[in-house]
C-alpha positions, 0 to 999 in steps of 0.5 A, a space after each residue: 889357270 891361263 896358259 896351258 903350257 905347264 898344266 895340260 897333258 894327257 894322263 901318263 903311263 899305261 894304267 886304267 886311266 892313262 891316255 895310252 889305254 883310253 885314246 880309241 876316239 883319237 885313233 879313229 880321227 887319225 885313220 880318217 886322214 889316211 887318204 889325205 896324208 897319202 895324197 899329200 906325200 905323193 904330191 910332195 914326192 912328185 914335186 921333186 925334180 930330182 932324187 930327194 935326199 931328205 924330208 922333214 916330217 913333224 907330228 904336232 900334238 903327238 901325245 903319248 901311247 900307241 897312237 904317237 908312233 902309229 902316225 909316223 909309222 904310217 907316214 913312213 910306210 906311205 913314203 915307201 909305197 908311193 916311191 914304189 908306185 912312182 918307180 923312184 928312190 925314196 928320200 935317203 933320210 927322214 927327219 921325224 919330229 914328235 912335238 907336244 907340250 913340255 909335260 907330255 909323257 915322251 918317255 912312253 914313246 921312247 921305250 917303244 922306239 926299238 920296235 918302231 925301228 925294227 918294223 921300219 928295218 923290215 919294211 926297208 928289206 921288203 921293199 929292197 927285195 922287191 925293187 933291187 933293180 933301181 936301188 935302195 927304197 928304204 930311208 934312214 929314219 931319225 926320230 926326235 922329240 920337240 917339246 913346246 907349244 905349236 902356237 909359235 915357232 918350233 923348227 928352223 926356217 924352211 926345214 919341214 916338208 910335211 906337218 901332221 896334227 890330229 886331235 890337238 888344234 881344238 885346244 887353245 893356248 890359254 883360257 880366253 881373256 875377257 871372261 869377267 865384266 868390268 867389276 871383275 865378276 865372273 860371267 860364265 858361272 857354273 859352266 866349264 865351257 860355252 853353253 846355252 846360258 853363256 853370255 855373248 861376250 864370253 862366246 866372242 872371247 872364245 872365238 877371238 882366242 881361237 882366231 888368234 891361236 890358229 892364225 899364229 899356228 899357220 904363220 909359224 908353220 909357213 915359216 918352217 915349211 919349204 915352198 909347196 910343203 903340205 899339212 894335214 890337220 884333224 880336230 874337233 869342231 862343230 857343224 852349226 854356226 851356233 857355238 852352243 850347238 850340242 855336238 860342240 859342247 854337250 860333253 863339257 856341259 855334262 861334266 859341269 853338271 857333275 861338278 855342280 852336284 858336288 857343289 850342292 853337297 859341299 864337296 867343291 867350292 862354287 867359286 872354284 867352278 865359276 873360276 874354271 874355264 876350259 882352254 878349248 874351242 870347237 870352231 865352225 867351218 866359217 871361222 876356220 875358212 876366215 882365219 885361213 884366208 886372212 892369214 894367207 900363207 896356205 891354200 886349202 887342198 881338201 876339207 872334209 867333215 865327219 861325224 863320229 860316235 863319242 864312244 868309238 872303240 869303247 868296249 866297257 859300259 859306255 858312260 864309264 868308258 867315255 868318262 875314263 877317256 875324258 879323264 885321260 885328257 882333262 885330269 891334269 888341268 882339273 887336278 891343278 885347279 880342284 885338287 886330286 882328291 875329288 877326281 874319283 868321285 867326279 868321274 864316277 858321277 860323270 859316268 852316271 850322267 853320261 849313261 843317262 845321256 846315252 840312254 836318251 840320245 846317240 852321242 856324236 862328235 863333229 870333226 874337220 879333216 883339212 889338207 893345206 898347201 903352202 903358197 909360193 913366196 
């Protein structure tokens, strides 16, 4: 597996192992950007010289389940409230775009749209009744799905005022090139991602892939965004400059242990593990800053970091709950490579390993929340 366009998607539907039922950590990440989103929306509205007729807003990597519509609902609410505070008309039309890869479960989102539109209508009536002295505070919302990778163009030139993305940019466009030596021998054996035993050449390949991808992301968004448009991004990263630092990779290291236990019992071929590497990268601040400055299209308005409990919002046994959450994210690409027949056994073992890990240490993940402003051309 190299490109993730056709293989990576969150588990569909609303069952026990679905993403819709196992995305509390991602919901927490979204909540942490609330202030940055409110500030960005206020700055966009304040920068308009006259009444704003329309705004283009895109959520990149929207996934599926309740979080998808929660994001755009809160953005619309922020536009209402900010317009009210500024004592001015809200934009008449909001173009709300939901983006994810082609295999995303968009249907799960679509069936929830009637309740979304009903809520927006109620907010519109509420704001109108409070502010009938200056006109209609409620824009008309048009929700569309835009399937495709955000590591490339998605929208027409200068059509978007605000981009949002949460829990997505740690996923790479592909497994990095360069994970084999000159004799085609695999270098990251027995692992799924970077670990303490990973060769430097593999680490450099991962870092380079991140730099290429994130630079492409920024360049694409700069072409699609209006001058002085804004973007709020949140994603997993690492605090240390060491790519093998525990917060950046321990959960993948433990999953590799579960797979290698199955190898030792003859349930999985060792070559299958050796030939699998995750299209994922937890960058550090220095890498993030370097790519933004080198690409040059955006200025950093704010950058915050947070530590979050990996079992955030999980009500069941911690190991079992975290294993289900990881399964909801990774099952599609693991199934593509290893087959569906090992999934129950694999994640059962993973849950046990996680329980043991949690008994000895508090599991944390490290996140970046960054707000960017497009430079004037």
